[in-house]
N, C-alpha and C positions, 0 to 999 in steps of 0.2 A: 572609448572608455575602457578602463582597466579595473577588473573586479577580483576580489578574493571570495570564493565560495567555501564555506566551512560545513562539512557534512559529517557529523559524528555518528557514522554508521559503517558497517562492512560494505565495501564498494569495490568490486561488484560480485556478489555471490548469490546463489539460489536461496540461501538462508539470510533473510533480511535484505533483499535486493532493494536499493533505494531508487525505484523507478522515478519518483517525483524529483529527486536531485538530478538524475540523468536528464530528464526532460526539461527541467528548468535551465540547466547549463546548455543543453542543446539549443533551446529556443533563444536564449540570450546571445549565444555565440553566433547564431544565424542572423541576429539583429546587429552584429558588428562589435559586440563586447569581447575584449580579450580577457580570458579567465584563467586564474590559478585556482585549482580545486583541491583543498586540503581535506584529507579523510583518513580513516583507519588503514592499517596495513594489510587487512585481509582481502582476499579475492583477486580477480583478474582485472587488468586495466581495460578501459574502454576507449574507443576511438571517437572523439568528438573534435572536429577541426576547430582550432581556436581555443582549445581547453588543454591546459597542462595539469595532469593529476600529480599531486604531491602527497606522499604517504608517510605516516609515522611508522615506527617499528611495529610488527604484527603482534609481538608479545603473546605468543601462542601458549606459554605456560599458564596463562590466565584461563585457558579453556575457551569454549565457544562463547560468542556474544549473544546473550538471550534477548528475547523480545521484552521491551519495557525497561524500567530502571533496574540497575544492578551494580554490585561492587565492581564487576569486570568493566562495565562502561565507565564508572567513576575513575578507575585507574587509567583507562585509555584516554578519557577526556582530559586528565591531568597532563599526560604527555602531549596531547593535541594543543593544549594552551601554550606550552613551552615552544612548540613549533610555530604556533601563531605569532608569538612575540618576535621570533626571529624573522618571520616574513614581513611583519609590519615595520620592523626596524630597518629592513634592507630594501623595501619596495614601497613606492607610493601608489596606493590604490584609490580610485575615485569613490568606490563604495565597497563595503563588506556585506556579503549575503550570508547571513547566519541561519542555519537550520536548527530548529528545536533548542536544546540546552546550550548550544554554541553561542547563543545570543547573550548569555549572562556575562562571560568575560568580555565580550565585545562592547557591551554597554559601559563597562568600567574603563576600557581602553580607548574608547572613542574620543574623549576630550584630550588625551595625550597625543594620539596619532592623527586626529582631525580627519577622519573618514566619514562618509555618509553611511548609515546603517540600514540595511534591509533585513527585517525579521521575518523568516519563513516559519510560521506557527502552524504545526501540524496537529497540535493537541494542547490542552492545558496541562502543563507539567505537574502542578500541585494535584490536579485530579488524577493524573497517572500514578503518582505516589500512592494514592488511596486505592485506586482500581487494581493495581498489581500487588498490593500488600507489602510494598517495599519497606515502609516504616510506619510505626504508630506514634512517633514523636511529634507532638504538636509544634515544637520549636522548629524542627526541620521543615514541616509543612508550611508553617508561618513564614519561614525564610524564603521558600520557593514562591509563595504567594507574593511577597514583597518584591522579589526579583522579577517575577512575571509582570507585575504592575509597572515597575520601573522600566522594563524593556518596552512595554507597549506605549509608555509615555515618551521615552527618549528616542525610539527608532524613527528614522525619517520616513520609512514606509513599512507597512505590515501586510504580509500575504497570509490569508487563511484558506483552508481547503474545503470547507463545507459551510452551508448557510447558518447552522446553529453555532458553530465555532466563530463565524463572522460576527454574529450578534454579541456573543460573549466578549470578543475582542473590542468591538466598536464602543461598547458601553464603558470600557476602561481606557479609552484613548481620548486625549484632549481635542484631537482634530480627526474625526472619522473619515474625512476626505482623503487621508493618507492610507486608508485601508483598501485592499484589493482582494476580492474573492476569486481565486484561481484554482479550480478543482483539478485533481490529479487525473486528467481525462485523456492525455495523449496515449496513443497506441503504437507509436513508432517502436520497431524492434531495436533492441540494444546491439550495438556493434562492438564486439570485443577487439582489442588492439592486437591480441596474440592468442594462440591456443593454450589450453591448460598445460599441454606437454611442454611448451616453451617456458611455462611458468614453474617448471619443476614438479609437475604432477600435483599441484595444490588441490586437496580434496574439496575445498570450498568453492572452487571455480566451476564454471559451466563447461562441460564436455558435450558438444553438440552431437557428436557421433554416438556417444553413450545414450544421450537423451532420446535420440531417434530410435535406437534399438529398443530402449526401455518402453517407449510409447507403442511400438509395434507388438512387443510381447504382451503388454497389458490389453491392448485392443483385440488381440487374437483370442483372448479369454472371454470376450464379450460375444454372446451368440449373435449371428448375423441378423436374426429376425427380432432382436431385442429392442424394446422401446427404452432407450438409454437416458437415465437421469444422471446428471453430472454435478457434483460439488467439487470445486477447486479452491482451496484457500487453507489458512492455518487451521489447526485442530484445537485452538484455545477454547476454553469453556464458553466464552461469550459468543462463539460462532453458532451455537444452537444445535450441534450434532446429536445431542441427547434427545432432542425433539425430532430430528430428521429420521433417525433409524426406526423408532416406533411408528412414525407417520408412514414410512415406506412399507412397513409391514401391512398397514391398512390398504395401501395402494396395491400391493402384490396380491392381497386376498381377492381383489376384484379384477385385477389385470395381470394375469400370470406371465405375460410377455415383458413386464417391466423389469428393468435391471438398473442397479444403482452403482455408480463409481464415485468414490470419495478419495481425493488425493490432497496431500499437503501436511501430513502429520510427522511427528518424531517417531522413532521406533516404539517408545513406550506408549505414545498416544494411539498409534496404530493397533497395538496389542489390546489396549483398553476398549477401543471401538469394535474390534473384531469379536471380543467377548460379548459386547452388548448386541452385536448383530446376531450372534448365536442365540443369545437369550431371547430376543424377540422373533427369532425364526426366519431371518432373511439371509443368513450367511451363504446359502447356495445361489442367491441371486444378487450378490453384492461383492464388490472388490474394494478393499481399503488399502491405500498405498501411501508411501512416504512422500516427502517434499519433492517437488519437481520444479524445473525452471519455467520461465514464462512461455517459451515456445512449445514445450511439452503440454502445459496446461491448455494452451490454445488448440493444440492438436486434439486433445480429448474433447474440448468444447465443440469443435467442428463436427465430431462424430455424434454429439448429443442430440437427442430429440427435445430435451428440456434441460435448462440450467436452473439451479436452485441455490438460494442464499438464505439459510434459516437463522441468521444472526438473531441473538436474543437480547443483546445490550449494546450500548455505545451510542455516540453521537456523530462520529465522523463517518462519512460515506466510504465504504471500501473501494479501493482503486478498481477492483475487478468489475464493479457495477457498470462503469463506463464502457468497458469492453463488452459486457453482456448486452448493453443497449445497442451497440453497433454490430453484434454478432450475427444477426439474422435468425436467432433462436429465441423461443419464448422463455421468459424468466419467471420463476416463482420466488417471491421474497416475502419475508415476514413484515408485519406492520409495526415497525419500530422506527424511532427518529432517524437513525443512521440510513435507513432506506427511504422513508417517506419524504424527507427533505429534497429528494431527487425524483423518486418514483411515485407513480400514481396508478390507479386501476386502468388507465388508458394505455399504459406502456408495459404493464406486467400483470401477473396474477398475484395479488396481495393476499396474505393469509395471517390469521391471528396466531399468537404464540402458544399453540397447543397442537399435539400430533394430529387430531382429527381435522382441524382447519387446514393445516399444512398438507395433509393427505388429499383433502378435497381440491386444494389448489393445484397439486401435482396431477391429479386425475383429470381435472378440467384442461390443464395445459397439454396433456397427452391426447385427449379425446375430442375436445371442442375445436374442430378445424377452423371454423369461421372466426372464433375469438382469437385463436393462435395467429392467424394472418393479420388480424386487426392490431394486436399488441406489438407484433414484430414490426409492422409498417410504422406505427406511431413511435416506437422506440428508436428506430433508425432516423426518423425525422427529428426527434428531440436531440439525439446526439449530434446530428449535423448542424442544427441551429445553435446549440448552446455549448457543446463540449468538443467540437472538432478542432483540428489543427489550426484552421483560420481563426476561430474564436479564441483559442488559447494564445496565439501570437498577438492578437489585438490587445489582450489583457497584459501580456508581457510588455508590449510597447508602451502602455499606459504607465507601468511601474518605472520603466527606464526614462520616460519623459519627466516624471516627477523627480527622480534622482539626479537628473542632469540639469534641472532648472535652478 
């Protein structure tokens, strides 16, 4: 089979790294699919046998590509559509695998070029417009809702990444048997095709030597006897860091050896949370750092005594949760749908959305050795049974079987 994968994202960069796209392409290529992967011009190329990465111009004058809907993404997506037209006109694809908003032009082009369509739905785009405050226009929101419904009806197969999103999609599909729930649970390290230096020193690409030196410098600032609590992820408001810092102040009051490491913010976000750390009195036992690549985040998590995910909103399970389940470290997570659709009290320490409850969860994870062992063992077993590489490939084979029938 020959497929065109369309990923409207920076590929591959530490800022907005599309691990899900990489792992989907990797799994399909390993199942024998020949893939052209069309994506933005930002970032370093990756090495996936059987996959040819095709880039649009980087258009750096537009500035960085932000998380969520934006004018920058709209401009890049417009260029992406023109490149898509050229590929469809020159190459016969058995199916087109469209991620997120890339499905909209594909739905319209499908009758002309007669390909089968796989919609990889990572979120509800109308809901994203509202969540990120991109527009207050009812007309634009209504248009996206109609396009989303059309995509769910017309696609030959639909992938979603979380149970709640799966239910949302299936209720809007005429044939729910065409739906596949495939969580972003693979932990395979990304293989770069060349070093950043070969790429002309692109600041968006991953420099492994720099990352390793940065990780050492940060960990050298953590006291050897510290009980280390690690948060690794974006610093967006919905991640709940405004709850985490006052919660850690409560932890520190009873456990002076506790130490908090937060990584993943922009410079402005880091400054904001450093100010909050000073305000709640934890700045001497807390490090707050900017965004890092996957390998560096894993290095920090390996040093951790406890991992924490204080997310306050959202319905999609963060990709990092699957890594946390397999990490061998106890996890403290808030009791919100994005967590509880995957996590339970048996595999982590769940906490309510307030500083006191989160502090209690962190203290228990640090001090209750029997429960720590229990949740770590159960988390590892859950990952192996439902989210491991074997389980992931079984689901991908189901998608490919439907598309080839």
